[in-house]
C-alpha positions in Angstrom: 9.4 -11.4 -31.6 10.0 -10.3 -28.4 10.1 -6.7 -29.4 7.3 -7.0 -31.8 5.1 -8.0 -28.8 6.3 -5.4 -26.5 5.6 -2.6 -29.1 2.3 -4.1 -29.7 1.4 -3.9 -26.0 2.3 -0.4 -25.9 0.7 0.4 -29.2 -2.5 -0.9 -27.5 -2.0 1.2 -24.3 -1.3 4.1 -26.4 -4.6 3.6 -28.3 -6.8 3.3 -25.3 -5.1 6.0 -23.4 -5.5 8.6 -26.5 -9.3 7.2 -26.6 -9.7 8.2 -23.3 -8.3 11.6 -23.6 -9.9 12.5 -27.0 -13.2 11.4 -25.7 -12.8 13.8 -22.7 -12.8 16.6 -25.0 -16.4 16.0 -25.7 -18.2 13.9 -23.0 -17.6 13.7 -19.3 -18.0 10.5 -17.2 -19.9 11.3 -14.1 -21.3 9.7 -10.9 -23.0 11.7 -8.1 -25.1 9.2 -6.1 -26.4 11.9 -3.5 -28.3 13.7 -6.8 -28.8 11.0 -9.2 -28.8 7.9 -7.2 -26.9 4.7 -8.4 -26.7 5.6 -12.0 -23.4 6.2 -14.4 -23.7 9.5 -16.7 -22.3 10.4 -19.4 -22.8 14.1 -20.1 -21.4 16.9 -22.6 -18.1 18.3 -21.4 -18.2 21.4 -19.7 -15.3 23.5 -20.9 -15.8 26.6 -18.9 -15.0 24.5 -15.7 -12.6 21.9 -17.1 -10.1 24.2 -19.1 -9.6 26.4 -16.3 -9.1 23.5 -13.9 -6.5 22.0 -16.3 -4.7 25.1 -16.3 -4.7 25.7 -12.7 -3.5 22.0 -11.8 -0.9 22.0 -14.5 0.6 25.1 -13.0 0.2 23.9 -9.4 1.9 20.4 -10.4 5.1 22.6 -11.6 4.9 24.7 -8.5 4.7 21.4 -6.3 7.4 19.5 -8.5 9.7 22.3 -7.8 9.1 22.1 -4.0 9.8 18.4 -4.1 13.1 18.9 -5.8 14.1 20.9 -2.8 13.8 18.0 -0.7 16.4 16.2 -2.6 18.9 17.2 -0.1 17.3 15.3 2.6 17.6 11.5 3.1 14.7 9.3 2.5 14.6 8.0 6.0 13.6 11.6 7.0 11.4 12.6 4.0 9.3 9.2 3.4 8.3 9.0 7.2 7.5 12.9 7.3 5.2 12.3 4.0 3.4 9.4 5.1 2.7 11.0 8.5 1.4 13.9 6.6 -0.8 11.4 4.6 -2.0 9.8 7.8 -3.1 13.2 9.4 -5.2 14.2 6.3 -6.8 10.6 6.1 -7.4 10.6 9.9 -9.3 14.1 9.4 -11.5 13.1 6.6 -12.7 9.7 8.4 -13.9 12.0 11.4 -15.0 14.8 9.1 -17.1 12.5 7.2 -18.2 9.7 9.6 -19.6 7.5 6.8 -21.7 4.5 8.3 -21.3 1.1 6.4 -24.3 0.6 3.9 -24.8 -2.1 1.1 -22.2 -4.8 0.8 -20.1 -3.2 3.4 -22.9 -3.2 6.0 -23.9 -6.7 5.0 -20.2 -8.2 5.4 -19.6 -6.2 8.6 -23.2 -7.7 9.9 -22.1 -11.1 8.9 -18.6 -10.8 10.7 -20.4 -9.9 14.1 -23.0 -12.7 13.6 -20.1 -15.2 13.2 -18.1 -13.7 16.0 -20.8 -13.3 18.7 -23.4 -15.8 17.7 -21.4 -18.4 15.9 -24.0 -18.0 13.1 -22.9 -19.5 9.7 -26.4 -19.9 8.2 -25.3 -17.2 5.8 -23.6 -20.2 3.6 -27.1 -21.9 3.4 -29.5 -21.4 0.1 -30.6 -18.0 0.2 -27.8 -16.4 2.2 -25.4 -13.7 1.0 -22.3 -16.1 1.2 -24.1 -18.8 -0.4 -24.3 -16.7 -3.4 -21.0 -14.8 -2.9 -18.6 -17.0 -1.0 -15.6 -15.3 -2.2 -16.6 -12.2 0.3 -16.0 -14.7 3.1 -12.4 -13.4 3.0 -13.5 -9.9 4.0 -15.9 -11.2 6.7 -13.0 -13.1 8.2 -10.7 -9.9 8.1 -13.6 -7.9 9.7 -14.2 -10.7 12.3 -10.5 -10.7 13.2 -10.4 -7.0 13.8 -13.9 -6.9 15.8 -12.4 -9.6 17.9 -9.5 -7.4 19.1 -11.5 -4.0 18.9 -15.1 -4.8 19.4 -17.9 -2.7 17.6 -15.3 -0.1 16.5 -15.8 1.3 13.2 -12.9 3.8 13.5 -10.3 1.1 14.0 -11.3 -0.7 11.0 -11.0 2.6 9.1 -7.9 3.0 10.9 -6.4 0.0 9.5 -7.6 1.1 5.9 -5.5 4.0 6.4 -2.4 1.7 7.5 -2.9 -0.3 4.4 -3.1 2.9 2.3 -0.2 4.0 3.6 1.8 0.9 2.6 0.3 1.3 -1.0 1.8 4.6 -1.0 5.1 3.5 0.1 4.9 0.9 -2.6 4.1 3.1 -5.2 7.3 5.1 -4.5 9.2 1.8 -4.2 8.0 0.5 -7.7 9.1 4.1 -9.3 12.3 3.4 -7.9 12.5 -0.2 -9.2 11.7 1.0 -12.8 14.3 4.0 -12.5 17.3 2.4 -10.8 19.6 4.6 -12.5 18.5 7.9 -11.7 20.5 10.1 -9.3 17.5 12.0 -8.1 15.4 10.7 -5.2 12.1 11.9 -6.9 10.2 12.6 -4.0 7.5 14.1 -6.1 6.1 10.6 -6.9 5.7 9.9 -3.1 4.2 13.3 -2.3 1.5 12.8 -5.4 0.6 9.1 -4.2 0.1 10.5 -0.4 -2.2 13.1 -1.5 -4.1 11.5 -4.3 -7.6 12.4 -3.5 -9.6 9.2 -4.3 -7.1 7.2 -2.2 -7.5 9.8 0.9 -11.3 9.3 0.7 -11.7 5.6 0.0 -10.7 4.5 3.7 -14.2 5.3 4.6 -15.3 2.2 2.6 -15.3 -0.7 4.8 -15.0 -3.5 2.2 -12.0 -5.4 0.4 -10.7 -2.4 -2.0 -8.1 -0.9 0.2 -6.7 -4.0 1.7 -6.7 -6.0 -1.6 -5.0 -3.2 -3.4 -2.5 -2.7 -0.8 -1.5 -6.6 -0.9 -1.6 -6.8 -4.6 0.4 -3.8 -5.2 3.2 -5.1 -2.6 3.3 -8.4 -4.4 3.8 -6.9 -7.7 6.6 -4.7 -6.1 8.5 -7.8 -4.9 7.8 -9.5 -8.1 9.7 -6.4 -9.8 12.5 -6.9 -7.3 12.7 -10.5 -8.4 13.2 -9.5 -11.8 15.9 -7.3 -11.1 17.9 -9.2 -8.2 16.7 -12.5 -8.9 16.6 -13.7 -5.5 14.2 -16.4 -4.6 13.0 -14.8 -1.5 11.5 -12.3 -3.5 9.3 -14.4 -5.7 8.3 -16.1 -2.4 7.0 -12.5 -0.8 5.4 -11.7 -4.1 3.3 -15.1 -4.2 2.5 -14.9 -0.6 1.2 -11.3 -1.1 -0.5 -11.7 -4.6 -2.4 -14.9 -3.0 -3.5 -13.0 -0.1 -4.5 -10.0 -2.2 -6.4 -12.3 -4.7 -8.2 -13.8 -1.6 -9.6 -10.6 -0.7 -9.9 -8.9 -3.9 -10.6 -11.6 -6.7 -8.7 -9.8 -9.4 -5.3 -11.0 -8.7 -5.0 -13.1 -11.7 -4.6 -10.1 -13.7 -1.6 -9.4 -11.8 -0.3 -12.8 -11.8 -0.8 -13.0 -15.7 1.0 -9.9 -16.0 3.9 -11.1 -13.9 4.2 -14.6 -15.7 4.3 -12.8 -19.2 7.0 -10.3 -17.8 9.0 -13.1 -16.6 8.9 -14.8 -19.9 10.2 -11.6 -21.6 13.1 -11.5 -19.1 14.0 -15.4 -19.6 17.6 -14.5 -20.9 18.6 -12.6 -17.8 16.6 -14.6 -15.4 17.6 -18.3 -16.7 15.3 -21.4 -17.3 15.9 -22.7 -14.0 15.0 -19.7 -11.9 11.9 -19.0 -14.3 10.7 -22.5 -13.7 11.1 -22.3 -10.1 9.2 -18.8 -9.7 6.4 -20.2 -11.9 6.0 -23.2 -9.4 6.0 -20.9 -6.5 3.6 -18.4 -7.7 1.2 -21.3 -9.0 1.6 -23.4 -5.9 0.7 -20.6 -3.5 -1.8 -18.6 -5.5 -5.0 -20.5 -4.2 -3.7 -21.5 -1.0 -5.9 -19.0 1.0 -9.0 -20.2 -0.7 -8.4 -23.8 -0.3 -7.4 -23.4 3.4 -10.7 -21.5 4.1 -12.8 -24.4 2.3 -11.0 -27.2 3.9 -11.6 -25.6 7.3 -15.3 -24.5 7.0 -15.8 -28.1 6.1 -13.7 -29.6 8.8 -15.1 -27.5 11.5 -18.8 -28.4 10.4 -19.5 -24.7 9.5 -20.6 -26.0 6.1 -21.4 -29.5 4.6 -19.9 -29.2 1.2 -17.9 -26.9 -0.9 -19.1 -23.1 -0.6 -18.6 -22.6 -4.2 -21.1 -25.6 -5.3 -23.8 -23.4 -5.7 -22.7 -20.0 -5.7 -23.3 -17.4 -8.3 -21.4 -18.3 -11.5 -19.2 -16.0 -13.4 -21.8 -15.9 -16.1 -23.9 -13.7 -13.8 -21.4 -10.7 -14.0 -21.0 -11.2 -17.9 -24.5 -11.1 -18.2 -24.5 -8.1 -16.2 -21.8 -6.4 -18.2 -24.1 -6.5 -21.5 -26.7 -4.1 -20.9 -27.5 -1.5 -23.5 -29.3 1.1 -21.3 -26.7 1.0 -18.5 -23.7 0.0 -20.5 -22.5 -2.8 -18.3 -23.6 -1.1 -15.0 -25.4 -2.6 -12.2 -28.8 -4.0 -13.9 -31.2 -3.3 -10.9 -31.5 -6.9 -9.7 -32.3 -8.5 -13.3 -29.5 -10.6 -13.0 -29.9 -11.4 -9.3 -33.6 -12.6 -10.1 -32.4 -15.2 -12.6 -30.0 -16.7 -10.1 -32.3 -16.3 -7.1 -35.9 -16.8 -8.4 -35.6 -18.7 -11.8 -32.8 -21.1 -10.7 -33.8 -21.3 -7.1 -30.0 -20.6 -5.9 -28.5 -23.4 -8.2 -25.2 -22.6 -9.9 -25.5 -25.1 -12.9 -29.1 -24.0 -13.8 -28.7 -20.6 -13.4 -25.4 -20.7 -15.6 -27.2 -22.0 -18.4 -29.9 -19.2 -18.1 -27.4 -16.7 -17.9 -25.8 -18.1 -21.1 -29.2 -18.1 -22.9 -29.5 -14.4 -21.8 -26.2 -13.2 -23.1 -26.9 -15.1 -26.4 -30.2 -13.4 -26.7 -28.8 -9.7 -25.7 -26.0 -10.2 -28.4 -28.3 -11.6 -31.1 -31.0 -8.7 -30.4 -28.4 -5.8 -30.6 -27.2 -4.4 -33.8 -23.2 -4.1 -34.3 -23.8 -0.3 -34.0 -25.6 -0.7 -30.4 -22.7 -3.0 -29.4 -20.0 -0.8 -30.4 -21.9 2.2 -28.7 -22.6 0.3 -25.5 -18.9 -1.0 -25.4 -17.6 2.5 -25.9 -19.7 4.0 -23.3 -18.7 1.1 -20.9 -15.0 1.7 -21.4 -15.0 5.5 -21.4 -17.4 5.8 -18.1 -15.4 3.2 -16.3 -11.9 4.7 -17.1 -12.6 8.3 -17.1 -15.0 8.8 -14.3 -11.9 9.6 -12.5 -13.3 9.7 -8.8 -13.4 5.9 -8.4 -17.0 7.0 -7.1 -15.5 8.6 -3.8 -18.4 10.5 -3.7 -20.6 8.0 -2.3 -18.0 5.6 -0.9 -15.8 8.3 0.7 -17.6 11.5 1.3 -20.9 9.8 1.9 -24.3 11.4 2.6 -26.6 12.0 5.4 -29.3 10.0 3.8 -31.5 12.7 2.1 -31.9 13.2 -1.7 -31.6 16.5 -3.4 -35.3 17.1 -3.0 -35.2 16.4 0.6 -37.0 13.0 0.4 -35.7 10.0 2.4 -33.7 8.0 0.1 -34.3 4.2 0.3 -32.3 0.9 -0.1 -28.7 1.6 -0.1 -28.6 5.2 0.6 -25.8 6.0 3.1 -25.8 8.3 6.3 -23.4 9.6 8.8 -22.7 8.8 12.4 -23.3 12.3 13.2 -23.4 15.5 11.0 -21.1 18.8 11.5 -20.9 22.1 9.6 -18.8 20.3 6.9 -21.1 17.5 6.2 -23.8 20.2 5.7 -21.6 22.1 3.2 -21.0 18.9 1.3 -24.8 18.1 1.2 -26.5 16.8 -2.2 -24.8 18.8 -5.1 -23.2 21.5 -3.3 -20.4 23.4 -4.8 -18.0 21.7 -2.4 -18.8 18.4 -3.3 -19.0 19.0 -6.7 -15.6 21.0 -6.5 -13.9 18.0 -5.3 -15.3 15.6 -7.8 -14.0 18.2 -10.7 -10.8 18.2 -9.3 -10.3 14.4 -9.0 -11.6 14.2 -12.6 -9.4 16.5 -14.2 -6.4 15.3 -12.4 -7.4 11.7 -13.6 -7.6 13.4 -17.2 -3.9 14.9 -16.7 -2.8 11.6 -15.5 -3.6 10.1 -18.9 -2.1 12.8 -20.8 1.3 12.6 -19.1 0.8 8.8 -19.2 0.4 9.0 -22.9 3.5 11.1 -23.2 5.6 8.5 -21.4 4.2 5.7 -23.5 5.0 7.4 -26.8 8.4 8.4 -25.7 9.2 5.0 -24.6 7.9 3.4 -27.8 9.9 5.6 -30.2 13.0 5.1 -28.1 12.3 1.2 -28.0 12.3 1.3 -24.2 10.2 -1.1 -22.4 11.0 -1.2 -18.9 7.4 -0.6 -17.8 6.0 -3.3 -19.6 4.7 -5.0 -16.6 2.6 -2.0 -15.9 1.3 -1.8 -19.4 0.2 -5.3 -19.0 -1.6 -5.1 -15.8 -3.4 -2.0 -17.1 -4.2 -3.6 -20.2 -5.5 -6.7 -18.2 -8.0 -4.4 -16.4 -9.2 -3.0 -19.5 -9.9 -6.3 -21.3 -11.4 -8.0 -18.1 -13.9 -4.9 -17.6 -15.0 -4.7 -20.9 -16.5 -8.1 -20.3 -17.6 -7.9 -16.6 -20.0 -5.8 -14.7 -18.6 -2.5 -14.3 -18.1 0.1 -11.6 -15.4 2.8 -11.7 -14.4 1.7 -8.1 -13.6 -1.6 -9.5 -10.3 -0.3 -11.3 -9.1 1.2 -8.0 -6.3 -1.6 -7.6 -4.7 -0.3 -10.7 -4.4 3.5 -9.5 -1.0 3.0 -8.1 0.4 2.2 -11.5 -1.2 5.1 -13.3 0.3 7.2 -11.0 4.0 5.7 -11.4 3.4 6.0 -15.5 2.0 9.6 -15.3 4.7 11.0 -13.0 7.3 9.7 -15.3 5.7 11.4 -18.3 5.2 14.6 -16.1 8.9 14.5 -15.2 10.0 14.0 -18.8 8.1 17.1 -20.0 9.6 19.1 -17.0 13.1 17.9 -17.8 12.5 18.5 -21.6 11.3 22.2 -20.9 14.2 22.7 -18.5 16.5 22.3 -21.5 14.6 24.4 -23.8 15.7 28.1 -24.4 13.4 30.4 -22.4 12.1 27.9 -19.9 15.1 28.6 -17.3 12.9 30.0 -14.8 12.1 26.0 -14.3 15.6 25.4 -13.3 16.3 24.8 -9.6 19.7 24.5 -7.6 20.1 21.0 -6.0 22.2 20.4 -3.2 25.3 18.5 -4.0 25.3 16.8 -0.7 23.2 13.9 -0.6 22.6 11.4 2.4 22.7 7.5 1.8 19.7 6.0 0.1 
């Protein structure tokens, strides 16, 4: 039964990964805010660009892999800090070269943090306020408020903390990889270098929001859960529970990681034992909602709010309603769902929930089965193959002008200052498009090598990566129903890196032992330092 269940999970992810790859042969998911504003695009694949990029990036990957193998003679305590330092310098350069100012939600939460810190203004929790509608975002407001209390009015410091959290994520990617490959004699620095130079991660630090910090905490919690499964030390599950709780507090999709960890623990029942299994469940469950409970208790005890902050917040049905949209296949519906909550229900949770249910029922009944299938297909493909996590908008940013030179309104971003490089990346310049094409193609190749790893593991009945598979499937299932942005699946990129690197490594080692591919061989030093 256990083996059948794991085979089913691997089979499902193989299906979705193959679907992503095959779809990319025909259509390209795209998002260029500087040109097309806040709209998801699905266009015909441009093979004259796509194919050469695939060949160039694959060749470059083999070259870099060989270079990383030359680092095997050096100790991790030397290589890991150097790689992280290099990544830090690149990210630092990016935030100064592209000085993107906060916009839309990031500007809102930053403004609320300043109002609370300097003016003691908590009116945002009242009807009509941002946190009345979205109280879960108080976590990022509180985080920003803490940073501003130490470093007043300093965007750069907030972005520097983003970089530090991103470096933690990079380190965790390497440690998760090592947890899944404990018997390999190789140090496999390649996965660390790949994580440290992953383009969307390098640029995402320009976004002052909860994505970077939440991802770092959730992935760190996931790592300690894997350590508990191997070493069965209670302190590791305690660390995992604390980090998952904090990560979920900042980025409310931690329940996907939690469910994946619980299922994986059940699959490891024989090695863990009933007592430790039950204790781990108690610890994970008891701590998971402590941050949000503590927040609500403090707000009420201090008189900041008079009742529960979630009593009249926007219901989950709002995002489910946004997720059903034939025209924009689940992407932001241009205020349609907001109007239901704000105007028709007058900021009341129960009333709006009923209206959303009626809207969902109407949408499903009016659409034909073919239309629904097409919508969910487009939704799936755009979310998972856009490949840049919308770095063009949230990372590179823009000077606030559209392609035609007119001033964009609403949520258009801008720079603190411009420089020759920001001018080179303006609009749909070849430099901006070049970065997007590279990130898109890297994402495609990651799926290719991930598929290879999944298939070889499936055929060999090797299911060590089942916890990663569960998390990825959880995200796929969740965002089939929820409102979508490709940025929303950013927290799962570390696991995609781990699986795709394993697949690339398998291909490299297979070619190494094939006749005629001896040029891939590389002498490795027999002298190894201590791990």
